[in-house]
C-alpha positions as CSV (number, residue, x, y, z in Angstrom):
1,M,-4.1,-13.3,10.8
2,Q,-2.9,-13.1,14.4
3,S,-6.2,-14.3,15.8
4,Y,-6.0,-17.5,13.7
5,F,-2.5,-18.1,14.9
6,F,-3.0,-17.6,18.6
7,I,-6.3,-19.4,18.9
8,S,-4.8,-22.6,17.5
9,F,-1.6,-22.1,19.5
10,F,-3.3,-21.8,22.9
11,S,-6.1,-24.3,22.1
12,T,-3.4,-26.9,21.4
13,I,-1.7,-26.2,24.7
14,L,-5.0,-26.5,26.5
15,F,-5.6,-29.9,24.9
16,L,-2.1,-31.0,25.8
17,I,-2.9,-30.2,29.4
18,I,-6.3,-31.8,29.4
19,L,-5.4,-35.0,27.6
20,R,-2.1,-35.8,29.4
21,P,-3.8,-37.4,32.5
22,K,-6.1,-39.3,30.2
23,A,-3.3,-41.0,28.3
24,T,-2.7,-43.8,30.7
25,Q,-6.4,-44.4,31.1
26,F,-6.8,-45.0,27.3
27,N,-3.4,-46.9,27.0
28,L,-2.0,-44.0,24.8
29,I,1.5,-44.5,26.3
30,D,4.7,-45.3,24.4
31,V,6.8,-47.8,26.2
32,P,10.6,-48.2,25.5
33,S,11.6,-51.3,23.6
34,S,14.4,-52.6,21.4
35,R,13.1,-50.5,18.5
36,K,12.0,-47.5,20.6
37,K,15.0,-45.9,22.2
38,H,13.6,-43.4,24.7
39,E,13.4,-43.1,28.5
40,G,10.2,-43.5,30.5
41,Y,6.6,-43.8,29.5
42,V,5.6,-41.0,27.2
43,P,2.0,-40.0,26.3
44,L,1.0,-40.3,22.7
45,I,-1.2,-37.2,22.7
46,G,0.8,-34.7,20.6
47,G,-1.1,-35.3,17.3
48,I,-4.5,-35.6,19.0
49,S,-4.0,-32.3,20.8
50,L,-2.9,-30.6,17.6
51,F,-5.9,-31.8,15.7
52,F,-8.4,-30.7,18.4
53,G,-6.5,-27.3,18.6
54,V,-6.9,-26.8,14.9
55,L,-10.5,-28.0,15.0
56,A,-11.3,-25.6,17.8
57,S,-9.8,-22.6,16.0
58,Q,-11.7,-23.5,12.8
59,I,-15.0,-23.8,14.7
60,F,-14.4,-20.6,16.7
61,L,-13.5,-18.6,13.6
62,N,-16.0,-20.3,11.4
63,E,-13.5,-20.7,8.6
64,F,-15.1,-23.5,6.6
65,N,-15.7,-24.3,3.0
66,S,-16.7,-27.7,1.4
67,I,-13.1,-28.8,0.8
68,I,-11.9,-27.8,4.3
69,S,-14.9,-29.6,5.8
70,I,-14.1,-32.8,3.9
71,I,-10.4,-32.6,4.8
72,L,-11.3,-32.1,8.5
73,I,-13.7,-35.0,8.6
74,S,-11.2,-37.3,6.7
75,S,-8.4,-36.1,9.0
76,A,-10.5,-37.1,12.0
77,L,-10.9,-40.6,10.6
78,I,-7.1,-40.8,9.8
79,L,-6.4,-39.6,13.3
80,F,-8.7,-42.3,14.8
81,L,-6.9,-44.9,12.7
82,G,-3.6,-43.7,14.2
83,I,-5.1,-43.8,17.7
84,W,-6.3,-47.3,17.1
85,D,-2.8,-48.2,15.9
86,D,-1.2,-46.6,18.9
87,I,-3.4,-48.6,21.3
88,K,-3.6,-52.0,19.5
89,N,-0.5,-51.9,17.2
90,L,-2.5,-52.9,14.0
91,R,-1.1,-55.1,11.3
92,P,0.5,-53.1,8.5
93,K,-1.9,-54.6,5.9
94,T,-4.9,-53.6,8.0
95,K,-3.7,-50.0,8.2
96,L,-3.0,-49.9,4.4
97,F,-6.5,-51.3,3.6
98,I,-8.2,-48.7,5.9
99,Q,-6.1,-45.9,4.4
100,L,-7.0,-47.0,0.9
101,I,-10.7,-46.6,1.8
102,L,-10.3,-43.2,3.5
103,V,-7.9,-41.7,1.0
104,S,-10.1,-42.9,-2.0
105,S,-13.2,-41.4,-0.4
106,T,-11.4,-38.1,0.4
107,I,-10.1,-37.7,-3.1
108,Y,-13.5,-38.5,-4.7
109,L,-15.4,-36.1,-2.4
110,S,-12.9,-33.2,-2.4
111,G,-11.8,-33.2,-6.0
112,I,-8.2,-32.9,-4.9
113,K,-6.3,-35.1,-7.4
114,I,-3.3,-35.1,-9.6
115,E,-4.6,-34.4,-13.1
116,S,-1.3,-33.2,-14.6
117,L,2.3,-34.0,-14.1
118,G,3.3,-30.7,-15.7
119,Q,6.1,-30.2,-18.2
120,L,8.5,-33.1,-17.6
121,F,10.2,-33.4,-21.0
122,F,11.6,-30.0,-21.6
123,S,8.7,-28.7,-23.7
124,S,5.5,-26.8,-23.3
125,Y,3.5,-30.0,-23.6
126,L,1.6,-30.8,-20.4
127,I,1.3,-34.5,-19.4
128,N,-2.3,-35.0,-18.4
129,L,-3.2,-38.2,-16.6
130,G,-6.8,-38.7,-17.7
131,V,-8.2,-41.9,-16.2
132,L,-5.0,-42.5,-14.3
133,S,-5.5,-39.4,-12.2
134,F,-7.6,-41.0,-9.5
135,P,-5.5,-44.1,-8.8
136,L,-2.2,-42.2,-9.0
137,T,-3.5,-39.7,-6.5
138,V,-4.5,-42.4,-4.1
139,I,-1.1,-44.0,-4.3
140,A,0.7,-40.7,-3.9
141,V,-1.4,-39.7,-0.8
142,I,-0.9,-43.1,0.8
143,C,2.8,-43.1,0.2
144,L,3.4,-39.6,1.5
145,T,1.1,-40.2,4.5
146,N,3.2,-43.2,5.5
147,A,6.4,-41.5,4.6
148,F,5.7,-39.0,7.4
149,N,4.7,-41.8,9.7
150,M,8.0,-43.6,9.0
151,I,10.2,-40.5,9.4
152,D,8.7,-39.8,12.9
153,G,11.4,-41.7,14.7
154,L,13.2,-38.8,16.3
155,D,11.9,-36.1,18.6
156,G,10.7,-33.1,16.6
157,Q,11.6,-34.5,13.2
158,A,8.2,-35.0,11.6
159,I,7.1,-31.7,13.1
160,V,9.9,-29.7,11.6
161,L,9.6,-31.4,8.2
162,T,5.9,-30.5,8.2
163,I,6.7,-26.9,9.0
164,I,9.2,-26.8,6.1
165,A,6.5,-28.2,3.7
166,I,4.0,-25.5,4.9
167,I,6.6,-22.8,4.5
168,G,7.2,-24.0,0.9
169,L,3.4,-23.8,0.3
170,F,3.4,-20.3,1.8
171,S,6.3,-19.1,-0.4
172,F,3.9,-18.7,-3.3
173,D,0.5,-16.8,-3.3
174,L,-1.7,-19.3,-1.5
175,H,-3.0,-16.5,0.9
176,I,-4.3,-14.6,-2.2
177,I,-5.5,-17.5,-4.3
178,D,-7.3,-19.4,-1.4
179,P,-7.3,-17.6,1.9
180,T,-9.4,-20.3,3.6
181,F,-6.9,-23.0,2.8
182,F,-4.1,-20.8,3.8
183,I,-5.7,-20.2,7.2
184,Y,-6.2,-23.9,7.7
185,L,-2.5,-24.5,7.1
186,L,-1.7,-21.6,9.3
187,T,-3.6,-23.0,12.2
188,I,-1.7,-26.3,11.8
189,L,1.6,-24.4,11.8
190,S,0.8,-22.5,14.9
191,G,-0.4,-25.6,16.7
192,L,2.8,-27.4,15.8
193,I,4.9,-24.9,17.8
194,P,3.7,-26.0,21.3
195,V,3.7,-29.7,20.3
196,F,7.3,-29.3,19.1
197,F,8.3,-27.9,22.4
198,F,6.6,-30.6,24.4
199,N,8.1,-33.2,22.0
200,I,11.7,-32.3,22.3
201,I,11.8,-31.4,26.0
202,N,13.8,-33.9,28.1
203,N,11.5,-33.7,31.2
204,N,9.2,-36.7,31.3
205,R,6.7,-34.8,33.3
206,F,5.9,-32.7,30.2
207,K,7.2,-34.7,27.3
208,V,4.7,-36.0,24.6
209,F,5.0,-37.9,21.3
210,L,3.0,-37.3,18.2
211,G,2.1,-40.9,18.0
212,D,0.9,-42.6,14.8
213,A,-2.2,-40.5,15.1
214,G,-0.2,-37.3,14.8
215,S,2.3,-38.5,12.1
216,L,-0.5,-39.9,9.9
217,F,-2.6,-36.7,10.4
218,L,0.4,-34.6,9.3
219,G,1.4,-36.7,6.4
220,F,-2.2,-36.9,5.2
221,T,-2.7,-33.2,5.5
222,I,0.5,-32.2,3.8
223,S,0.0,-34.7,0.9
224,L,-3.4,-33.2,0.2
225,A,-2.0,-29.6,0.6
226,V,0.9,-30.1,-1.9
227,I,-1.5,-31.7,-4.4
228,Y,-4.0,-28.9,-3.9
229,G,-1.3,-26.2,-4.4
230,S,-0.2,-27.6,-7.7
231,Q,-3.4,-28.9,-9.2
232,N,-6.4,-26.9,-7.8
233,A,-4.8,-23.6,-6.8
234,K,-2.1,-23.9,-9.5
235,I,0.3,-21.7,-7.6
236,F,3.3,-23.9,-8.5
237,S,4.2,-26.9,-10.7
238,P,3.7,-30.5,-9.7
239,S,7.4,-30.9,-9.5
240,F,7.8,-28.3,-6.7
241,S,5.4,-30.4,-4.6
242,L,8.2,-33.0,-4.4
243,W,10.7,-30.4,-3.2
244,C,8.4,-29.5,-0.3
245,V,8.6,-33.0,1.1
246,T,12.1,-34.1,-0.1
247,I,13.4,-35.7,3.1
248,P,10.3,-37.9,3.8
249,L,10.2,-39.0,0.2
250,F,13.9,-39.7,0.0
251,D,13.8,-41.7,3.2
252,F,10.6,-43.6,2.3
253,F,11.7,-44.8,-1.2
254,S,15.3,-45.5,-0.2
255,V,14.1,-47.6,2.7
256,I,11.8,-49.6,0.5
257,I,14.6,-50.2,-2.0
258,L,17.0,-51.2,0.7
259,R,14.6,-53.6,2.2
260,K,13.9,-55.1,-1.2
261,I,17.6,-55.6,-1.7
262,D,17.8,-57.4,1.7
263,N,14.6,-59.5,0.9
264,R,12.8,-57.9,3.8
265,S,9.1,-56.8,4.0
266,F,8.9,-53.2,3.1
267,I,5.8,-52.6,5.2
268,M,7.2,-53.8,8.5
269,A,8.7,-51.3,11.0
270,G,12.5,-51.3,11.3
271,R,15.5,-49.3,12.4
272,D,16.8,-48.5,8.9
273,H,15.7,-44.9,8.4
274,I,18.1,-42.1,7.9
275,H,18.0,-41.0,11.6
276,H,18.7,-44.6,12.7
277,L,21.7,-44.7,10.3
278,L,23.1,-41.5,11.7
279,E,22.6,-42.8,15.2
280,T,24.7,-45.8,14.5
281,Y,27.6,-43.5,13.6
282,G,27.4,-41.9,17.0
283,F,25.7,-38.6,16.2
284,S,23.6,-37.1,18.9
285,K,19.8,-36.8,18.4
286,T,20.1,-33.0,18.6
287,F,22.7,-33.0,15.8
288,I,20.6,-35.4,13.7
289,L,17.5,-33.2,14.1
290,I,19.4,-30.1,13.0
291,L,21.1,-31.9,10.1
292,I,17.9,-33.4,8.7
293,S,15.9,-30.2,9.3
294,T,18.5,-27.9,7.6
295,S,18.8,-30.5,4.7
296,G,15.0,-30.4,4.3
297,L,14.9,-26.7,4.3
298,G,17.9,-26.5,1.9
299,M,16.2,-28.9,-0.5
300,M,13.0,-26.9,-0.5
301,L,14.9,-23.7,-1.2
302,I,16.8,-25.4,-4.1
303,G,13.4,-26.4,-5.4
304,Y,12.1,-22.9,-5.0
305,Y,15.0,-21.5,-7.0
306,I,14.7,-24.0,-9.8
307,E,10.9,-23.5,-9.9
308,N,11.4,-19.8,-10.5
309,N,14.3,-20.0,-12.8
310,F,14.5,-23.4,-14.5
311,P,11.1,-25.0,-14.1
312,L,11.7,-27.6,-16.8
313,L,14.7,-29.0,-14.9
314,S,12.8,-29.3,-11.6
315,F,11.6,-32.9,-11.7
316,W,14.9,-34.3,-13.2
317,A,17.0,-32.4,-10.7
318,F,14.9,-34.0,-7.9
319,I,15.4,-37.5,-9.4
320,L,19.1,-36.9,-9.8
321,L,19.5,-35.9,-6.1
322,F,17.5,-38.9,-5.0
323,L,19.7,-41.3,-7.0
324,I,22.8,-39.7,-5.4
325,Y,21.1,-40.0,-2.0
326,L,20.2,-43.7,-2.7
327,L,23.7,-44.6,-3.7
328,I,25.0,-43.0,-0.5
329,R,22.5,-45.0,1.5
330,I,23.4,-48.3,-0.2
331,Y,27.1,-47.6,0.3
332,F,26.7,-46.9,4.0
333,K,24.2,-49.6,4.6
334,P,24.9,-51.4,7.9
335,K,26.0,-55.0,7.6
336,K,23.3,-55.9,10.2
337,N,19.6,-55.6,9.5
338,F,18.0,-53.6,12.2
339,I,14.5,-54.8,13.1
C-alpha cells in the first residue's frame, strides 16, 4: 500500500509546483473581497493538483476497473466545471444544471445509486426505493457535492472533513470487499496531505486554495463513495453514510433553512455558514478549524458506535442531533444578513 500512498503524495506536490506559475496566466487567482477575507492573491490550484496527482498514481499503478474509470472521467468533468466557475464566476443555476447532467450520467453509467434506505422504523423491514432510486440519488449527490463546496470557506476545512469521511469509510472492510475502490480513496487521502499543508500555510509565496474545482471534486467523490459503501459494497448501513459527512450536511441544510426564514435565495453565496458565525464571535481561524474538525470526527465516531451497537437508532439519532444544531443556529442567528 505504501507505493500507492507515496506516488499520489509526491505527484500532487509536483503538480502544485508546476501549476503555480500558470495560475495567473489562466486567471486562476482568488482576489480578496467583502466576502473573501484573506490576504493577497492566492492561486486556485489545490484541487487541480490533487486530481492530477491522483490520476497520475492511478495511471502509473494501472489500478482501474469500470467504476473507477467512470468516476475519474466524471470527476474530470466536475473539476472542469469548477475551473470554469473559478475563472468566470458562473451563475448558480448554470452550475446546478450542468451538475444535474453530469451526476445523472455518472449514476446511470456506474450503477452507484441509493436503492435502499435500510431499516429506518425499528424493524427488520428494508425500505427499498424502486423507481425513486435514481432521482433520489441524483438529488443526494448534488446536495452533498455542493455542501462541500459551501463548507470550503476556511483554510483546510473541506480537506479535513474529506479526510474524516474517508477514515469513516476505511473503518469498515472496504480494503477487503473492494481493494480497487479502497486504493482510489487512499490516493485521494495521500494527495490531500500536501494540499492541506499548502492551504493552511500563511506564506503567500506557497499558499494555494482548493478553488471551486477542488471542493466540487471532493464533494462529488465523497458523495459517490459513501453511497457505494452502503449500497454496492454493503459494508455499512445507509444511515452511517450520513455520519461520515455530518458537518457538511448540518451546515448545508441549516443554511438553506435560515435563508428561507430570511426570504433569501438559498443558492446564492453568503457569509452565513458555521465558520462565518464563529468568526463573528471573535474566534480565530485556527480555533474554528480545530473545533469543526474535532466535531466532525466526534460525530463520525458516534455514528460508528451506534452503527455497531444500535443500528436501528442511527438515522433518528442523526436527525435529533441535526434538529438540536438547527435550533442553536436559529438562536444565534446574526441580526444582520451577511452577503
